[in-house]
Backbone as a ProteinNet text record, in pm:
[ID]
protein_1_A
[PRIMARY]
MTIPKPLVQINQSFIVLSVIAGLLITPLFLLLPFAVGVYTLATKKNPVILAAKRLLKKPADQYVQEDRDQQLFNQWIATVCLGLSIAFFIAGLPLLGYIFSIMVMAAAGIALMGYCIGCTLRYRLMMMKYNRTRTN
[TERTIARY]
527.7	561.9	508.4	475.3	409.5	481.7	445.1	498.8	379.8	375.2	268.1	264.9	146.2	134	193.7	181.6	239.4	393.3	456.4	607.7	631.6	554.5	572.9	552.9	455.1	426.2	542.9	603.5	722.8	836	855.7	962.5	932.5	804.8	768.3	790.3	759.9	773.8	924.8	1006.1	1147.2	1202.1	1153.4	1193.7	1151.7	1029.7	977	1059.2	1082.8	1150.2	1296.2	1362.9	1501.1	1515.1	1418.6	1426.4	1400.7	1306.8	1278.8	1408.2	1475.8	1600.8	1704.9	1703.6	1798.1	1770.2	1650.6	1613	1623.3	1593.3	1596.2	1724.1	1805.4	1930.7	2047.4	2065.2	2179.1	2147.4	2181.8	2165.3	2228.3	2324.5	2390.1	2297.9	2184	2081.3	2024.9	2032.2	1983.6	2062.9	2185	2265.8	2204.9	2138.9	2079.4	1969.7	1866.2	1767.6	1827.8	1923.9	1992.8	2065.4	2141.6	2217	2121.3	2017.9	1914.4	1858.6	1829.6	1772.1	1873.7	1995	2095.6	2107.1	2115.7	2127.4	2004.4	1887.3	1765.1	1759.6	1797.5	1796.3	1898.5	2017.5	2124.8	2089	2021.4	1999.1	1857.5	1764.7	1618.4	1568.9	1642.4	1608.6	1624.9	1513.9	1512.1	1542.6	1653.2	1687.6	1587.8	1523.3	1423	1304.6	1259.8	1142.4	1185.3	1307.5	1350.9	1356.6	1406.5	1410.1	1271.3	1177.8	1048.8	954.2	995.4	916.6	882.5	980.8	957.6	841.4	805.6	699.3	559.4	553.7	413.6	356.7	230.8	166	100.6	68.1	3.7	98.8	72.3	149.2	143.1	255.9	264.4	153.4	102.1	4.4	-135.7	-153	-283.3	-300.3	-208.2	-215.2	-245	-300.8	-311.6	-172.6	-165.2	-29.2	-8	117.6	160.8	251.5	249.8	326.6	476.5	554.6	702.3	764.8	727.7	786.8	749.9	624.5	588.1	668.5	695.4	773.8	921.1	972	1107.1	1107.8	1005.4	996.2	992	907.5	899.1	1033.9	1101.4	1234.8	1337.9	1328.2	1418.6	1395	1270	1248	1296.7	1268.9	1313.1	1466	1533.1	1679.1	1745.4	1690.3	1747.3	1726.2	1606.3	1583.1	1665.1	1687	1773.6	1920.6	1957.8	2094.4	2119.6	2022.5	2030.9	2030.4	1948.4	1944	2080.9	2141.9	2276.2	2377.9	2370.4	2466.4	2447.4	2326.3	2304.2	2352.2	2334.7	2387.4	2541.7	2603.9	2752.8	2801.7	2726	2764.3	2734.4	2684	2655.4	2527.5	2435.5	2302.4	2194.9	2191.3	2099.1	1954.2	1914	1777.9	1728	1807.5	1775	1780.9	1871.4	1877.8	1755.2	1706.2	1579.8	1460.7	1453.6	1344.9	1335.1	1447.7	1443.6	1417.8	1465.3	1439.6	1285.3	1233.2	1094.8	1003.9	1045.1	962.5	955.7	1070.3	1074.7	986.5	1004	927.4	775.7	743.8	597.9	544.8	610.9	563.5	547.3	640.3	624.9	516.5	503.2	397.5	260.6	245.3	120.9	83.8	184.3	165.4	111.2	160.5	115.5	-30.6	-76.7	-220.4	-306.3	-245.2	-322.8	-314.6	-240.4	-223.1	-79.1	-54.5	78.9	114.3	200.7	236	317.3	411.2	484.4	403.3	291.6	200.1	135.8	101.7	42.5	140.3	266.7	372.4	396.4	407.1	429	313	191.3	72.2	76.8	105.5	107.1	220.3	333.7	442.6	400.6	342	295.7	189.7	101.8	0.9	58.7	158.8	223.2	293.5	362.4	423.7	320.9	213.6	109	42.9	17.1	-45.1	47.4	176.4	276.7	289.7	276	280.6	154.1	40.9	-88.8	-91.5	-31.3	-44.3	64.4	162.6	267.8	241.8
-749.7	-780	-671.3	-715.6	-620.1	-622.6	-520.3	-498	-478.8	-545.7	-521.3	-375.2	-313.9	-169.3	-132.2	-215.6	-171.8	-159	-234.3	-218.9	-93.9	-54.2	70.4	188.7	174.3	280	292.9	178.6	186.5	260.2	233.7	299.5	453.3	486.9	631	695.4	623.6	680.9	697.7	602.5	614.4	741.1	763.4	883.2	1013.3	1017.9	1135.6	1160.1	1058.8	1079.7	1117.9	1053.9	1083.1	1232	1277.4	1413.6	1510.4	1478.6	1568.2	1582.6	1466.3	1471.7	1557.6	1542.3	1619.5	1771.4	1804	1947.6	2006.4	1929.2	1979.1	1958.6	1858.3	1821.1	1862	1787.3	1815.1	1758.1	1824.2	1771.8	1635.7	1598.4	1466.5	1353	1369	1266.2	1236.9	1332.9	1309.7	1204.2	1179	1076.6	933.1	913.5	781	743.1	825.1	788.4	794	884.9	891.8	762.6	714.8	590.9	471.4	464.1	355.9	368.9	485.6	510.9	460.8	506.8	462.1	312.5	245.4	104.2	38.1	92.3	34.4	41.2	153.6	172.5	83.5	65	-17.5	-168.9	-210.8	-352	-396.1	-297.5	-321.3	-396	-375.7	-433.1	-321.3	-287.2	-180.8	-241.6	-201.9	-261.5	-230.7	-115.6	-80.7	-185.9	-202	-295.1	-438.8	-479.4	-614.2	-640	-538	-551.2	-550.8	-476.5	-464.9	-585.4	-666.9	-788.1	-878.4	-878.5	-958.6	-901.3	-783.2	-720.1	-755.3	-805.2	-841.7	-963	-943.8	-1042.5	-1151.2	-1116.1	-1210.9	-1237.6	-1345.4	-1363.5	-1242.6	-1211	-1084.8	-1071.5	-1181	-1172.7	-1140.6	-1138.8	-1103.7	-956.3	-878.6	-730.5	-670.1	-541.2	-465.7	-449.4	-468.2	-463.6	-333.2	-294.5	-174	-223.7	-152.6	-190.1	-165.8	-264.1	-254.8	-148.1	-147.8	-49.3	91	111.5	241.4	286.4	194.8	223.4	260.4	186.6	219.8	358.6	393.2	529.6	636.7	614	703.1	714	600.2	602.2	679.1	672.5	743.5	893.1	941.7	1082.1	1129.1	1047.7	1085.8	1087.5	993.8	985.5	1100.9	1133.6	1247.6	1381.5	1397.8	1521.4	1528.5	1411.4	1412.7	1436.9	1382.9	1404.1	1556.8	1617.1	1760.3	1839.3	1796.1	1866.2	1860.3	1745	1725.1	1809.9	1807.8	1886	2038	2085.2	2225.9	2261.5	2173.1	2203.7	2209.2	2116.1	2117.2	2241.9	2283.1	2407.6	2533.6	2531.9	2651.4	2721.7	2645.3	2696.5	2628.1	2656	2585.2	2602.1	2717.5	2737.4	2633.9	2613.9	2514.9	2371	2352.2	2223.9	2194.4	2297.2	2279.7	2261.9	2330.5	2320.9	2173.5	2118	1980.9	1874.9	1897	1810.6	1811.1	1925.7	1946.1	1885.4	1899.5	1834.3	1685	1621.3	1476.3	1442.7	1515.8	1487.1	1506.3	1609.9	1638.7	1526.9	1488.2	1378.5	1251.4	1212.6	1088.7	1102.7	1216.2	1240	1233.9	1297.4	1300.1	1159.1	1080.8	936.6	857.2	887.6	816.7	848.6	968.3	1006.1	953.5	894.8	828.6	883.5	986.6	1041.6	1030.1	965	945.1	1040.4	1136.2	1239	1171.1	1079.2	1006.2	920.4	871.9	794	880.4	1002.3	1095.3	1131.1	1156.6	1196.4	1076.3	959.2	840.1	813.1	830.6	809.4	910.9	1038.4	1142.4	1114.3	1069.4	1035	919.2	817.6	703.5	745.6	828.7	879.1	960.3	1039.5	1122.3	1027.6	925.3	828.2	755.7	715.5	644.1	733.8	856.6	948.4	981.4	989.3	1015.9	901.1	776.9	660.3	650.1	688.9	684.4	787.1	903.1	1007.9	995.7	914.6	894.7	779
529.3	662.6	756.8	878.3	972.6	1107.7	1183	1321.5	1417.6	1533.1	1624.1	1668.6	1669.7	1700.6	1834.3	1943.3	2075.9	2056.5	1974.5	1953.9	1884.1	1788.3	1715.8	1815.6	1908.1	2000.4	2098.7	2138.6	2228	2159.9	2032.1	1958.8	1947.2	1925.7	1918	2052.7	2160.3	2296.2	2322.9	2282.4	2297.4	2225.7	2109.5	2031.2	2103.6	2147.6	2220	2340	2423.8	2551	2528.6	2428.7	2395.8	2350.4	2270.7	2221.4	2333.7	2420.6	2535.7	2619.3	2640.8	2719.3	2643.2	2514.4	2434.2	2440.7	2450.4	2454.6	2592	2692.9	2832.1	2902.2	2869.6	2946.5	2859	2748.3	2656.2	2521.2	2414.3	2279.1	2257.9	2344.1	2327.7	2331.2	2401.2	2407.7	2267.8	2176.7	2040.1	1966.1	2012.9	1945.5	1967.1	2075.2	2097.5	1995.8	1978.9	1875.9	1730.1	1710.5	1578.7	1549.9	1647.8	1632.1	1611.4	1690.2	1663.6	1525	1479.6	1344.7	1236.8	1249.7	1149.7	1148.3	1262.3	1274.2	1213.4	1240.4	1189.5	1040.1	981.9	835.2	768	836.4	776.2	781.8	890.5	911	890.3	886.4	881.3	1005.8	1117.7	1248.1	1352.8	1416.2	1519.4	1651.2	1716.7	1847.1	1960.4	1950.7	2052	2037.7	1916.7	1887.9	1924.8	1889.1	1918	2067.8	2149.3	2293.9	2353.9	2296.2	2352.6	2320.9	2225.6	2196	2316.5	2406.1	2530.7	2612.3	2595.7	2673.2	2630.9	2508.6	2456.1	2543.9	2577.5	2661.3	2578.9	2453.3	2358.2	2245.7	2168.1	2046.8	1953.1	1888.5	1806	1703.3	1644	1537.3	1598.7	1729.3	1787.4	1817	1774.2	1789.9	1656.5	1656.8	1532.8	1482.5	1347	1283.6	1208.4	1208.2	1133	1020.4	908.7	788.2	816.3	793.6	816.6	723.5	594	503.2	541.7	591.8	642.7	761.9	848.5	969.8	924.3	831.3	781.6	716.5	646.3	582.5	695.2	800.8	912.1	982.8	998.1	1063.4	980.2	850.5	764.9	784.8	791.1	812.6	946.4	1050.2	1184.4	1196.5	1128.4	1140	1064.5	946.4	877.2	956.9	1008.4	1084.2	1212.4	1279.1	1399	1359.8	1246.6	1197.7	1171.5	1103.5	1076.6	1207.6	1302.1	1429.5	1496.5	1499.2	1560.7	1485.6	1354.8	1272.9	1305.2	1319	1348.3	1481.2	1588.4	1718.1	1714.5	1641.2	1626.4	1555.6	1455.9	1373.5	1448.8	1568.4	1641.9	1600.6	1543.4	1506.4	1587	1716.7	1803.7	1770.5	1719.4	1685.8	1583.6	1477.6	1377.5	1439.3	1528.3	1600.5	1680.2	1745.2	1825.3	1730.4	1619.3	1526.7	1474.6	1431.2	1373.2	1484.4	1600	1709.1	1751	1754.4	1791.6	1681.1	1556.6	1449.3	1468.6	1503.4	1522.4	1642	1749.6	1873.7	1848.2	1774.6	1747.9	1658.4	1554.5	1465.8	1536.6	1624.4	1700.4	1805.9	1867.7	1964.3	1902.5	1785.1	1712.8	1669.8	1630.3	1590	1705.5	1825.6	1943	1972.2	1925.3	1943.8	1831.8	1725.9	1625.7	1485.4	1462.9	1328.5	1284.7	1172.4	1125	1008.5	1044.9	943.4	830.7	868.8	772.7	677.5	733.8	655.8	540.7	582.4	484.6	378.6	420.4	321.9	225.5	278.8	193	97.9	146.7	61.9	-52.4	-21.9	-125.4	-230.6	-182.9	-276.2	-362.9	-310.2	-384.1	-483.8	-447.9	-539.5	-653.6	-622.3	-723.7	-827.6	-776.3	-868.4	-952.3	-888.4	-960.8	-1068.3	-1036.8	-1132	-1246.7	-1214.2	-1316.6	-1421.9	-1368.1	-1458.4	-1545.8	-1493.7	-1562.9	-1676.4	-1658.3	-1755.1	-1864.9	-1841	-1946.1	-2037
[MASK]
++++++++++++++++++++++++++++++++++++++++++++++++++++++++++++++++++++++++++++++++++++++++++++++++++++++++++++++++++++++++++++++++++++++++

């Protein structure tokens, strides 16, 4: 299953902007992308992407497509990191909160520029699993 790339980019932009708001205004803004992430992982339906579908000017299949499983993997990484960031802010460890927030923002921002860090991680994990099965 696939997702049109413009919808993936809207979700990435949402994450970047939410984290910027969380860093510059209040860490409470981090709850928004975290909640979207938890909902997405629980239901396999991203509300940001579902809402943005109406913005597509062409039929969805006429856009470059992104792999749904890869996007869920990326969402998992972002959600865990945002959860850790929120936990660190609550625990009174703001430096660690900022570090994990910035990692999420950087990964989403870099993905908007064309390089997917989560894709590289998933590829390496898949290759490790493949190589392990070949040698046994």
